[in-house]
KEKE-3310 file (N, C-alpha, C; in steps of 0.2 Angstrom, whole numbers, plus 5000, padded with zeros to 4 digits):
npx = (5119:5135:5144:5161:5173:5189:5206:5223:5233:5224:5226:5225:5211:5207:5213:5206:5194:5196:5190:5180:5184:5190:5202:5214:5218:5233:5245:5255:5250:5238:5242:5248:5237:5228:5235:5237:5233:5217:5210:5197:5189:5176:5169:5157:5149:5142:5137:5150:5157:5165:5155:5153:5160:5166:5175:5182:5189:5196:5194:5203:5205:5212:5203:5190:5179:5183:5178:5171:5175:5166:5174:5174:5163:5158:5149:5147:5141:5132:5126:5119:5106:5101:5102:5115:5124:5118:5118:5131:5135:5127:5133:5146:5143:5139:5151:5157:5149:5151:5164:5162:5163:5160:5152:5148:5152:5150:5155:5147:5142:5130:5120:5120:5109:5108:5118:5114:5102:5105:5114:5105:5095:5103:5103:5109:5109:5107:5118:5116:5119:5134:5150:5161:5178:5193:5210:5219:5232:5248:5253:5264:5259:5256:5262)
npy = (4962:4969:4982:4985:4996:4993:4997:5003:4991:4982:4970:4957:4955:4956:4944:4935:4935:4928:4917:4923:4928:4926:4919:4913:4926:4935:4939:4949:4956:4960:4969:4978:4983:4988:4999:5007:5023:5028:5016:5006:4995:4986:4976:4964:4958:4945:4940:4942:4935:4935:4939:4945:4955:4971:4980:4995:5007:5022:5033:5045:5060:5073:5082:5079:5076:5065:5048:5033:5016:5002:4988:4975:4963:4952:4938:4927:4910:4905:4916:4923:4931:4938:4952:4957:4960:4970:4979:4981:4987:4999:5005:5007:5016:5027:5030:5035:5046:5053:5058:5067:5063:5062:5051:5034:5018:5002:4987:4974:4957:4957:4947:4943:4941:4941:4950:4962:4964:4966:4977:4987:4987:4993:5006:5009:5013:5010:5017:5026:5018:5008:5001:4988:4986:4976:4973:4959:4955:4947:4943:4937:4924:4929:4941)
npz = (5077:5074:5067:5063:5059:5052:5056:5054:5064:5066:5061:5066:5068:5055:5050:5057:5051:5040:5034:5027:5015:4998:4998:5010:5022:5021:5033:5031:5019:5024:5034:5027:5018:5028:5033:5022:5015:5010:5009:5015:5027:5033:5045:5049:5064:5072:5087:5091:5081:5066:5052:5040:5027:5020:5008:5003:4991:4989:4976:4967:4957:4948:4943:4948:4961:4975:4974:4980:4978:4980:4983:4987:4993:5005:5013:5026:5022:5032:5037:5027:5018:5029:5029:5031:5021:5015:5025:5027:5015:5015:5026:5022:5012:5020:5026:5015:5012:5024:5023:5013:4999:4982:4977:4978:4971:4962:4954:4946:4941:4928:4928:4941:4952:4966:4971:4964:4970:4984:4983:4978:4988:4997:4993:4980:4963:4946:4934:4919:4903:4903:4901:4904:4902:4901:4903:4902:4911:4912:4926:4938:4950:4967:4965)
capx = (5125:5139:5149:5167:5178:5196:5211:5230:5233:5218:5228:5223:5204:5206:5215:5201:5189:5199:5185:5175:5188:5191:5208:5216:5221:5240:5247:5259:5246:5233:5245:5249:5231:5225:5239:5237:5228:5212:5207:5192:5187:5171:5168:5150:5150:5136:5139:5157:5159:5165:5149:5153:5165:5166:5181:5181:5195:5195:5197:5204:5207:5213:5197:5184:5179:5184:5173:5173:5173:5165:5178:5172:5158:5157:5145:5147:5135:5127:5122:5116:5099:5099:5103:5121:5127:5115:5120:5138:5135:5125:5138:5151:5140:5139:5158:5159:5145:5154:5170:5160:5164:5155:5148:5151:5150:5152:5154:5145:5140:5123:5116:5121:5103:5108:5122:5110:5097:5109:5116:5099:5092:5107:5102:5112:5105:5111:5119:5115:5124:5141:5153:5167:5183:5199:5217:5222:5240:5252:5256:5265:5256:5260:5266)
capy = (4963:4975:4983:4988:4999:4991:5002:5000:4988:4977:4964:4951:4955:4954:4937:4931:4935:4925:4913:4927:4930:4921:4915:4915:4932:4935:4944:4955:4959:4963:4974:4984:4985:4992:5005:5011:5028:5027:5010:5005:4988:4985:4969:4963:4953:4942:4937:4943:4931:4938:4936:4948:4961:4975:4984:5001:5010:5029:5034:5052:5062:5080:5086:5077:5075:5058:5043:5027:5010:4996:4984:4968:4962:4944:4936:4920:4907:4904:4923:4926:4933:4941:4959:4959:4963:4977:4984:4983:4992:5005:5008:5010:5022:5032:5032:5040:5052:5057:5060:5071:5060:5063:5046:5027:5014:4995:4984:4967:4954:4959:4942:4942:4944:4942:4956:4967:4965:4968:4984:4991:4988:4998:5013:5010:5013:5009:5023:5025:5013:5008:4995:4986:4983:4974:4971:4953:4955:4941:4944:4930:4923:4932:4948)
capz = (5073:5075:5061:5065:5054:5054:5054:5055:5070:5067:5057:5069:5067:5048:5049:5061:5047:5034:5031:5023:5009:4993:5000:5017:5022:5022:5038:5028:5015:5028:5038:5022:5016:5033:5034:5016:5015:5005:5009:5020:5028:5038:5047:5053:5068:5075:5093:5091:5076:5059:5048:5033:5026:5014:5007:4999:4989:4987:4969:4966:4951:4949:4940:4950:4968:4977:4975:4984:4975:4984:4980:4988:4999:5007:5019:5027:5020:5037:5038:5021:5018:5035:5029:5033:5015:5014:5031:5026:5009:5018:5031:5018:5009:5025:5026:5009:5013:5030:5020:5008:4993:4976:4977:4979:4965:4962:4948:4947:4935:4926:4930:4948:4955:4973:4972:4962:4975:4989:4982:4977:4995:5001:4990:4974:4957:4940:4930:4912:4900:4905:4898:4907:4898:4905:4901:4905:4912:4914:4932:4942:4956:4973:4964)
cpx = (5128:5143:5155:5171:5185:5201:5218:5230:5228:5220:5225:5215:5203:5208:5209:5195:5191:5194:5180:5178:5188:5197:5210:5220:5228:5241:5250:5254:5240:5235:5246:5242:5228:5229:5239:5231:5223:5209:5202:5190:5182:5170:5161:5151:5143:5138:5147:5161:5159:5160:5149:5158:5163:5172:5179:5188:5193:5198:5197:5206:5208:5208:5191:5185:5180:5178:5176:5170:5172:5168:5176:5168:5157:5153:5145:5141:5130:5123:5119:5109:5096:5100:5110:5125:5124:5117:5127:5139:5133:5130:5144:5149:5140:5146:5159:5155:5149:5161:5169:5163:5159:5150:5152:5148:5153:5151:5152:5143:5132:5118:5116:5115:5104:5112:5118:5105:5100:5111:5110:5095:5096:5107:5105:5107:5109:5111:5116:5120:5131:5144:5160:5172:5189:5205:5219:5229:5242:5256:5258:5261:5260:5263:5261)
cpy = (4969:4976:4987:4990:4997:4997:4999:4997:4983:4971:4958:4950:4953:4947:4933:4930:4932:4921:4916:4929:4924:4916:4917:4922:4932:4940:4950:4959:4963:4969:4980:4987:4990:4998:5009:5016:5027:5021:5009:4998:4988:4978:4969:4958:4951:4938:4937:4938:4935:4935:4939:4953:4965:4979:4990:5004:5017:5030:5042:5054:5070:5084:5084:5076:5067:5054:5037:5021:5005:4990:4976:4967:4954:4943:4929:4916:4906:4911:4926:4926:4935:4949:4961:4962:4970:4982:4986:4988:4999:5009:5011:5016:5028:5034:5037:5046:5057:5060:5065:5069:5062:5057:5039:5023:5007:4992:4977:4964:4956:4954:4940:4945:4946:4949:4962:4969:4968:4976:4989:4992:4993:5005:5014:5010:5012:5015:5021:5020:5014:5001:4994:4983:4981:4972:4965:4954:4949:4943:4938:4930:4926:4939:4953)
cpz = (5074:5069:5064:5059:5057:5052:5055:5063:5071:5062:5060:5068:5060:5047:5052:5056:5040:5030:5026:5016:5004:4994:5007:5017:5025:5027:5035:5023:5019:5032:5033:5020:5021:5034:5028:5016:5009:5005:5016:5021:5034:5039:5051:5057:5071:5081:5093:5086:5069:5055:5041:5033:5020:5014:5002:4997:4986:4980:4968:4959:4951:4947:4943:4958:4969:4977:4978:4980:4980:4980:4981:4994:4999:5013:5020:5025:5026:5039:5032:5022:5025:5035:5030:5027:5014:5019:5030:5020:5011:5022:5027:5014:5014:5026:5021:5010:5019:5028:5014:5001:4988:4976:4978:4973:4966:4955:4950:4941:4934:4928:4937:4952:4963:4975:4970:4967:4982:4989:4981:4984:4999:4998:4983:4968:4951:4936:4923:4909:4902:4902:4903:4902:4902:4901:4904:4905:4914:4920:4936:4948:4962:4971:4967)
residu = (MET:GLU:ILE:ARG:ALA:LEU:SER:SER:GLY:ASP:THR:ASP:ARG:LEU:ILE:ALA:ALA:SER:HIS:LEU:PHE:ASP:ALA:PRO:VAL:ASP:SER:GLU:LEU:ALA:THR:SER:PHE:LEU:ALA:ARG:PRO:GLY:THR:HIS:CYS:LEU:ILE:ALA:TYR:VAL:ASP:ASP:GLU:PRO:ALA:GLY:PHE:VAL:THR:GLY:ILE:GLU:ILE:ALA:HIS:PRO:ASP:LYS:PRO:THR:GLU:LEU:LEU:LEU:TYR:GLU:LEU:GLY:VAL:ASP:GLN:ARG:PHE:ARG:ARG:CYS:GLY:ILE:GLY:THR:ALA:LEU:SER:SER:GLU:LEU:ALA:SER:VAL:ALA:ASP:SER:LEU:ALA:PHE:ARG:GLY:MET:TRP:VAL:LEU:THR:GLU:ALA:ASP:ASP:ALA:VAL:ALA:LEU:ALA:THR:TYR:ARG:ALA:ALA:GLY:ALA:GLY:ALA:PRO:GLU:LYS:ALA:ALA:LEU:LEU:GLU:TRP:PRO:LEU:ASP:VAL:PRO:ALA:GLY:ALA)
# end
């Protein structure tokens, strides 16, 4: 397995990994994402085939050091339970560490045992009590 960090100019690589995402990767959105400062995308390859990905978003605030949000992790069904998700999460944490960020965090469902095991195997631990609240916004599709 090889993990590659994508950057601007790697739109074709991201599109080639489209099967790993929830929906097909749009060329224009992929180009914009990869060019946007503060975004990170790592792809894991097995025999040059995209097997998994992880994305991270830098979170900055004027009174706190920058943190990295592990935004999404996906592994092709054929490559699950092979350590790819753990390796991608660990590599993203290494990116955060190399950039001297305060830390990295992720939100996941409390009953998602696979996600919890993956993140814990990559070195994550649960903070003290936390709550997630959300605002459902009526945003048109494709906006």
